[in-house]
TIPANU-664425 format. One record per residue (C-alpha): residue in three letters; y, x, z. Coordinates in steps of 0.1 Angstrom, whole numbers, plus 5000, padded with zeros to 4 digits. Layout:
! TIPANU-664425
 type   c2   c1   c3
  ALA    Y    X    Z
...
END
This chain:
! TIPANU-664425
 type   c2   c1   c3
  MET 4829 3402 9301
  PRO 4834 3433 9323
  GLY 4860 3458 9310
  PRO 4855 3495 9304
  ALA 4847 3517 9334
  ILE 4877 3536 9350
  ASN 4877 3570 9366
  GLY 4887 3578 9402
  GLN 4923 3588 9392
  SER 4929 3555 9376
  ARG 4916 3537 9406
  GLN 4940 3556 9428
  LEU 4970 3546 9406
  ILE 4959 3510 9409
  LEU 4958 3513 9447
  ASN 4993 3529 9447
  ALA 5007 3500 9427
  VAL 4991 3475 9451
  ASP 5006 3493 9481
  TYR 5040 3494 9464
  PHE 5041 3457 9456
  THR 5028 3448 9491
  ARG 5058 3467 9505
  GLU 5081 3448 9482
  LYS 5066 3415 9494
  GLU 5072 3426 9530
  ASN 5108 3435 9520
  ASP 5113 3401 9505
  GLY 5126 3418 9473
  PRO 5126 3448 9451
  LEU 5127 3483 9468
  VAL 5143 3496 9436
  SER 5166 3477 9412
  VAL 5147 3458 9385
  ASN 5170 3474 9360
  GLU 5156 3509 9367
  VAL 5122 3503 9350
  HIS 5110 3539 9348
  GLN 5121 3546 9384
  ARG 5102 3515 9397
  VAL 5071 3526 9378
  ALA 5073 3561 9392
  GLU 5077 3548 9428
  ALA 5049 3523 9424
  LEU 5024 3548 9409
  GLN 5036 3577 9430
  VAL 5042 3600 9400
  SER 5073 3618 9389
  LEU 5100 3600 9369
  ARG 5097 3628 9343
  THR 5060 3619 9338
  VAL 5068 3583 9332
  SER 5095 3591 9307
  ARG 5073 3616 9288
  VAL 5044 3591 9285
  CYS 5067 3564 9272
  SER 5082 3588 9247
  GLU 5048 3598 9234
  ARG 5039 3561 9229
  GLN 5071 3556 9209
  LYS 5061 3585 9187
  GLY 5026 3570 9181
  LEU 5009 3600 9197
  PRO 4974 3594 9212
  LEU 4969 3591 9249
  GLU 4952 3623 9259
  THR 4949 3642 9291
  PRO 4969 3674 9287
  GLY 4950 3707 9292
  GLN 4916 3689 9293
  LYS 4902 3701 9259
  ARG 4871 3721 9268
  ASN 4851 3742 9245
  LYS 4815 3730 9244
  PRO 4790 3756 9252
  LYS 4771 3769 9221
  LYS 4737 3755 9216
  LYS 4708 3780 9219
  SER 4701 3778 9182
  GLU 4737 3789 9175
  ASP 4739 3816 9200
  LEU 4709 3837 9190
  PRO 4714 3874 9179
  ASP 4711 3881 9142
  GLY 4680 3902 9148
  ILE 4661 3871 9162
  LYS 4673 3850 9132
  THR 4659 3877 9109
  SER 4626 3877 9127
  VAL 4624 3839 9124
  ARG 4630 3841 9087
  ASN 4604 3869 9082
  THR 4579 3849 9103
  ILE 4582 3820 9079
  TYR 4578 3843 9049
  ASP 4546 3858 9065
  MET 4532 3823 9071
  LYS 4538 3813 9035
  GLN 4523 3846 9023
  ASN 4491 3839 9043
  GLY 4488 3804 9031
  LYS 4496 3787 9064
  HIS 4511 3752 9066
  VAL 4548 3756 9076
  THR 4561 3729 9100
  ILE 4584 3730 9130
  LYS 4553 3730 9153
  THR 4534 3757 9135
  ILE 4565 3779 9132
  ASN 4572 3776 9169
  GLU 4536 3784 9178
  GLU 4538 3815 9157
  LEU 4572 3825 9172
  LYS 4558 3822 9207
  ARG 4526 3841 9197
  LYS 4548 3870 9185
  ALA 4571 3866 9215
  VAL 4601 3863 9191
  VAL 4619 3836 9210
  GLN 4613 3807 9234
  ILE 4629 3776 9219
  SER 4623 3739 9217
  ASN 4612 3722 9185
  ALA 4646 3704 9182
  SER 4666 3736 9187
  LEU 4643 3754 9162
  GLY 4650 3727 9136
  ARG 4687 3732 9140
  LEU 4682 3770 9138
  LEU 4663 3768 9106
  LYS 4691 3748 9090
  THR 4717 3773 9101
  ILE 4698 3802 9085
  GLY 4694 3783 9052
  PHE 4661 3765 9054
  ILE 4656 3728 9045
  TYR 4626 3706 9048
  LYS 4616 3695 9013
  LEU 4586 3686 8991
  GLU 4563 3716 8985
  ASN 4569 3730 8950
  ASN 4558 3764 8936
  ARG 4583 3762 8907
  ARG 4607 3786 8923
  TYR 4579 3811 8928
  LEU 4569 3807 8891
  CYS 4605 3812 8881
  GLU 4606 3846 8898
  LEU 4575 3860 8883
  SER 4585 3893 8866
  HIS 4578 3882 8830
  VAL 4596 3849 8835
  GLY 4625 3867 8851
  TYR 4628 3889 8821
  GLN 4628 3860 8797
  ARG 4654 3842 8819
  VAL 4677 3873 8818
  ASN 4672 3876 8780
  PHE 4681 3839 8775
  LEU 4711 3840 8798
  ARG 4725 3871 8782
  GLN 4722 3858 8746
  TYR 4735 3823 8755
  TYR 4765 3839 8774
  ASN 4772 3863 8745
  ASN 4772 3834 8720
  LEU 4793 3812 8743
  THR 4820 3838 8748
  SER 4819 3851 8712
  GLU 4850 3848 8690
  ASN 4829 3829 8665
  PRO 4802 3812 8685
  LEU 4773 3795 8667
  GLN 4769 3758 8672
  CYS 4741 3752 8697
  VAL 4714 3728 8687
  TYR 4691 3715 8715
  LEU 4658 3701 8706
  ASP 4630 3686 8726
  GLU 4601 3661 8727
  THR 4596 3633 8752
  TRP 4577 3600 8754
  ILE 4582 3563 8759
  TYR 4558 3534 8766
  SER 4559 3502 8746
  LYS 4563 3482 8779
  GLY 4586 3507 8796
  SER 4579 3529 8825
  PHE 4594 3522 8860
  LYS 4590 3546 8888
  ARG 4597 3520 8915
  THR 4580 3486 8920
  TRP 4575 3461 8948
  GLN 4544 3471 8968
  ASP 4528 3464 9001
  ASN 4502 3484 9020
  SER 4474 3470 8999
  ILE 4459 3491 8970
  LYS 4461 3459 8949
  SER 4498 3463 8945
  CYS 4495 3499 8932
  ARG 4493 3507 8895
  LYS 4464 3527 8882
  GLY 4477 3556 8861
  HIS 4498 3542 8832
  GLU 4479 3509 8833
  GLY 4501 3481 8820
  THR 4527 3504 8804
  GLY 4514 3498 8769
  LYS 4511 3521 8739
  ARG 4527 3556 8742
  PHE 4552 3568 8716
  ILE 4562 3604 8711
  VAL 4599 3611 8704
  LEU 4613 3642 8688
  HIS 4651 3647 8683
  ALA 4679 3673 8685
  GLY 4716 3672 8693
  THR 4747 3692 8698
  LYS 4778 3688 8719
  HIS 4791 3664 8692
  GLY 4760 3641 8694
  PHE 4726 3637 8680
  VAL 4719 3654 8647
  GLU 4720 3627 8620
  ASN 4687 3615 8606
  ALA 4667 3639 8628
  SER 4649 3613 8649
  LEU 4612 3611 8648
  VAL 4592 3585 8667
  PHE 4555 3579 8663
  SER 4526 3562 8681
  SER 4503 3585 8701
  THR 4466 3583 8697
  SER 4458 3609 8724
  LYS 4445 3596 8757
  SER 4456 3628 8775
  ALA 4481 3625 8803
  ASP 4501 3653 8787
  TYR 4523 3640 8759
  HIS 4523 3675 8744
  ASP 4487 3669 8733
  SER 4500 3643 8709
  MET 4521 3667 8689
  ASN 4508 3695 8667
  ARG 4521 3724 8647
  GLU 4519 3708 8613
  MET 4539 3677 8624
  PHE 4565 3698 8642
  GLU 4570 3722 8613
  LYS 4572 3692 8589
  TRP 4599 3677 8611
  MET 4618 3710 8612
  THR 4618 3714 8574
  GLU 4624 3678 8564
  LYS 4646 3663 8592
  LEU 4664 3690 8612
  LEU 4672 3720 8590
  PRO 4686 3699 8560
  ASN 4709 3681 8584
  LEU 4725 3711 8600
  GLU 4759 3716 8583
  GLU 4768 3750 8598
  PRO 4750 3781 8610
  SER 4735 3772 8644
  LEU 4717 3786 8674
  ILE 4686 3764 8678
  ILE 4674 3762 8714
  MET 4639 3751 8722
  ASP 4610 3757 8746
  ASN 4578 3776 8741
  ALA 4554 3746 8735
  PRO 4522 3758 8717
  TYR 4532 3740 8685
  HIS 4566 3758 8686
  SER 4549 3792 8689
  ALA 4524 3796 8660
  LEU 4523 3833 8652
  ALA 4535 3844 8618
  GLU 4507 3870 8619
  LYS 4476 3864 8639
  LEU 4466 3893 8662
  PRO 4430 3903 8671
  THR 4418 3886 8703
  THR 4386 3867 8700
  TRP 4378 3880 8665
  THR 4345 3894 8655
  LYS 4340 3932 8651
  SER 4342 3930 8613
  GLN 4374 3910 8614
  ILE 4390 3935 8638
  GLN 4380 3964 8615
  GLU 4395 3946 8585
  TRP 4428 3941 8604
  LEU 4429 3978 8613
  GLN 4422 3988 8577
  GLU 4450 3965 8564
  LYS 4474 3983 8589
  ASN 4462 4017 8578
  ILE 4451 4024 8614
  GLN 4425 4051 8618
  PHE 4393 4042 8638
  ASP 4358 4055 8642
  ASN 4331 4033 8625
  ASN 4309 4039 8655
  CYS 4334 4022 8679
  LEU 4322 3992 8697
  ARG 4341 3959 8695
  VAL 4358 3964 8729
  GLU 4370 3998 8719
  LEU 4384 3985 8686
  LEU 4403 3958 8706
  GLU 4418 3986 8728
  ILE 4430 4003 8696
  CYS 4445 3971 8684
  LYS 4465 3967 8716
  LYS 4481 4001 8711
  HIS 4493 3990 8677
  ARG 4505 3955 8683
  PRO 4541 3948 8674
  ASN 4565 3949 8704
  GLU 4578 3914 8697
  ARG 4559 3884 8685
  ARG 4570 3868 8652
  TYR 4567 3830 8651
  VAL 4564 3808 8620
  VAL 4591 3784 8632
  ASP 4615 3813 8640
  GLU 4611 3828 8605
  MET 4616 3793 8590
  ILE 4648 3788 8609
  ASN 4661 3823 8601
  ALA 4654 3819 8564
  ASN 4678 3789 8565
  GLY 4707 3809 8580
  HIS 4702 3799 8616
  GLN 4691 3817 8648
  VAL 4666 3808 8675
  LEU 4669 3811 8713
  ARG 4639 3802 8733
  LEU 4641 3788 8768
  PRO 4624 3807 8796
  PRO 4594 3790 8811
  TYR 4600 3765 8839
  HIS 4638 3763 8831
  CYS 4642 3729 8815
  GLN 4676 3727 8833
  TYR 4690 3749 8806
  ASN 4685 3722 8780
  PRO 4711 3694 8781
  ILE 4689 3671 8761
  GLU 4669 3666 8793
  HIS 4699 3647 8807
  VAL 4702 3627 8775
  TRP 4666 3616 8776
  GLY 4672 3603 8811
  ILE 4701 3581 8799
  CYS 4681 3569 8769
  LYS 4650 3560 8789
  ASN 4670 3542 8816
  TYR 4684 3519 8789
  TYR 4651 3515 8771
  ASP 4631 3507 8803
  HIS 4656 3480 8812
  HIS 4658 3463 8778
  ILE 4623 3466 8762
  GLY 4605 3433 8763
  GLU 4635 3411 8759
  ASN 4621 3402 8724
  GLY 4585 3413 8729
  TYR 4566 3446 8728
  SER 4558 3450 8691
  ASN 4561 3484 8674
  GLU 4592 3472 8656
  GLU 4608 3461 8688
  VAL 4600 3495 8704
  LEU 4617 3513 8676
  LYS 4647 3490 8676
  THR 4652 3492 8714
  TRP 4648 3530 8713
  ASN 4674 3533 8685
  ASP 4697 3512 8705
  ALA 4692 3535 8735
  LEU 4701 3565 8712
  GLU 4733 3548 8701
  ARG 4743 3544 8737
  VAL 4746 3582 8741
  THR 4781 3588 8726
  PRO 4795 3622 8716
  GLU 4815 3621 8748
  ILE 4783 3618 8769
  TRP 4766 3646 8749
  ALA 4797 3668 8755
  ASN 4795 3661 8792
  CYS 4758 3669 8793
  VAL 4764 3702 8775
  ARG 4793 3711 8797
  HIS 4773 3705 8828
  THR 4744 3727 8814
  ASP 4769 3754 8805
  GLU 4781 3755 8840
  ILE 4746 3759 8854
  ILE 4738 3787 8829
  LEU 4771 3806 8835
  ASN 4766 3803 8873
  ASP 4730 3817 8870
  TRP 4742 3845 8848
  LYS 4769 3855 8874
  ASN 4743 3853 8902
  GLN 4719 3874 8881
  ILE 4746 3901 8878
  ARG 4757 3898 8915
  PHE 4722 3902 8929
  ASP 4711 3929 8904
  GLU 4713 3956 8930
  GLN 4693 3937 8956
  PRO 4655 3942 8959
  GLU 4648 3905 8958
  LEU 4663 3880 8934
  HIS 4666 3843 8943
  ILE 4681 3819 8918
  HIS 4680 3782 8926
  VAL 4669 3762 8895
  GLY 4682 3727 8899
  GLU 4656 3709 8918
  SER 4659 3680 8941
  SER 4653 3684 8978
  ASP 4641 3657 9003
  ASP 4654 3664 9037
  GLU 4637 3647 9067
  ASP 4659 3616 9068
  GLY 4684 3629 9093
  MET 4658 3646 9114
  THR 4661 3682 9125
  SER 4623 3687 9129
  ASP 4592 3672 9115
  GLU 4575 3672 9149
  ASP 4592 3673 9183
END
């Protein structure tokens, strides 16, 4: 097997050694005493004795064999050596493309940059540039856009402020996190063995069995005792929320959750429709006579000749500033408080992590003794028991870190015209690729 290639300098040293030992052969003996090893090497290679001694010393010290003074700075790549003005133009070009509904890929971005005469750059270099200015190639998701809508931003700030104030209070209320989820009697696996044939693909939730709705609550100390509710769903809708209703939720609240809370608590929940039944119905699609009756009950003056649309406008001006919910008043009457999650911010609820742990256990153990209703309930209860108080505490601690970080970012960026808060979503980079099309 051939050895590694050697450079011209090494070849010259070899020839020097050959010439030296040829002269020794002609001399019928050493030209320098064999006891002077370093001197013989210096003479043979035609280098200085000092050089030989230094190299041998470096080897004894375990230093790497490097050519001194040969470290050269690599020239910057074009994507790294562009002025900040061009980088800003590239960023704004992408924003404009998104605003105009264009598909954003390496190829389309580069075409737009060339059309605007921003910069001449290859697709590969553009891919590196996009990463250096903070862009990544990921699955399209409008969740971040929804999170920055003005009304959602206001609800987020309100949630963060109240949560932070409670967390840093001298006497913080215990946080109780509630949520609904679902399980299937035969489990639900996201990954299966498939080939290119459609025959290996599952149609919808076919083969997963009956759907069960789960409702529970927990604190950093674990699940609230005796608060679990599991029932079979009769709805064929793909949205499990359609299987829950106001009456069922309020019954669970009064019979299972509130009686089992041993101290004043801050109950955190989302804005599902069955969480948000109004304590007082407001005129919306009412008939004219119903609207008039509502105005009379409120002692609000109106002209009997007003049309329905005019009466609705009067109602809008006298609506309460804050909506009052049945569940909130029920909770407050029992000495607790409510804090509602902002829309699209499920990462602020640690029970989402707990559900993941429970479902992973359930999916891997259901079916060991059949798929009966009894076996579903038993396996799910086993899954709940797997989530120890320590696991709950870790999930709450992780969520607290997210919330505190977002609150700090909210304050830090308060003076900036645009607010961008990342909300805990996964990204799918192009498996080691710097561009989607080169």
